[in-house]
Legacy VTK file of the C-alpha trace (Angstrom):
# vtk DataFile Version 3.0
C-alpha trace
ASCII
DATASET POLYDATA
POINTS 89 float
13.490 9.418 9.638
15.598 6.604 8.392
17.935 7.472 5.688
18.756 4.218 3.798
22.084 4.910 2.443
23.816 6.053 5.893
21.860 4.208 8.587
22.714 0.364 8.909
20.607 -2.131 7.065
18.686 -3.567 10.268
17.423 -0.214 11.085
15.990 0.107 7.445
14.692 -3.348 7.753
13.268 -2.899 10.733
11.450 0.131 9.641
10.212 -1.317 6.599
8.829 -4.765 8.326
6.998 -2.226 10.797
5.250 -0.520 7.652
4.314 -4.070 6.308
3.211 -5.148 9.677
1.050 -2.219 9.784
-0.252 -2.646 6.355
-1.346 -6.381 7.325
-3.356 -5.414 10.216
-5.291 -2.853 8.251
-5.386 -5.673 5.701
-6.583 -8.390 7.851
-9.061 -5.774 9.633
-10.318 -4.593 6.215
-10.977 -8.305 5.438
-12.907 -9.484 8.370
-15.195 -6.019 8.421
-18.419 -6.731 6.823
-18.243 -3.415 4.821
-14.419 -3.407 3.853
-15.801 -5.369 0.264
-13.446 -7.631 -1.267
-11.506 -4.919 -3.254
-8.502 -4.983 -1.429
-7.446 -7.276 2.090
-4.991 -8.789 3.629
-2.146 -9.152 0.571
-2.880 -5.891 -1.080
-2.352 -3.321 2.027
1.065 -4.877 3.181
2.403 -4.740 -0.372
1.008 -0.869 -0.442
3.122 -0.448 2.634
6.169 -1.727 1.488
5.874 0.037 -1.864
5.372 3.431 0.166
8.254 2.778 2.093
10.818 1.768 -0.352
9.990 4.877 -2.376
10.082 7.490 0.233
13.508 5.757 1.575
14.779 5.265 -1.200
13.521 8.235 -4.143
12.000 10.407 -1.964
11.166 12.999 -4.559
9.891 10.388 -7.025
6.901 9.971 -4.359
4.110 11.837 -6.130
5.026 10.135 -9.483
5.255 6.409 -7.345
1.911 7.718 -6.036
0.071 8.452 -9.500
1.175 4.789 -10.459
-0.624 3.092 -8.028
-3.681 5.790 -8.430
-4.607 5.784 -11.733
-4.654 2.053 -12.249
-6.634 1.037 -9.059
-9.051 3.884 -10.004
-9.525 2.573 -13.809
-9.946 -1.278 -11.897
-12.211 -0.131 -9.327
-14.400 1.864 -11.871
-14.393 -1.200 -14.481
-15.634 -3.453 -11.690
-18.473 -0.648 -10.388
-19.326 -0.456 -13.915
-19.560 -4.623 -14.689
-21.257 -5.495 -11.265
-23.636 -2.289 -11.378
-22.768 -1.190 -7.683
-20.466 0.990 -5.995
-20.039 -1.027 -3.170
LINES 1 90
89 0 1 2 3 4 5 6 7 8 9 10 11 12 13 14 15 16 17 18 19 20 21 22 23 24 25 26 27 28 29 30 31 32 33 34 35 36 37 38 39 40 41 42 43 44 45 46 47 48 49 50 51 52 53 54 55 56 57 58 59 60 61 62 63 64 65 66 67 68 69 70 71 72 73 74 75 76 77 78 79 80 81 82 83 84 85 86 87 88
């Protein structure tokens, strides 16, 4: 576990970059797969990984709230897309 307030800046940045890189790999794989759809891809997943890393590193007690701030708008957007297109894929 990295403590961003006491650990060196390079160590914190390395952990954040690893998280963004893993998010980018997941996003690229999802973008290339046939069943992944177009809802989230190579730009979205690294941003989510960075967001999660920053929140869990600097504000761990706010993680449930930060998760809700992502889940609610994404659920509404996905429901709107399904309603507009008439498909759940």
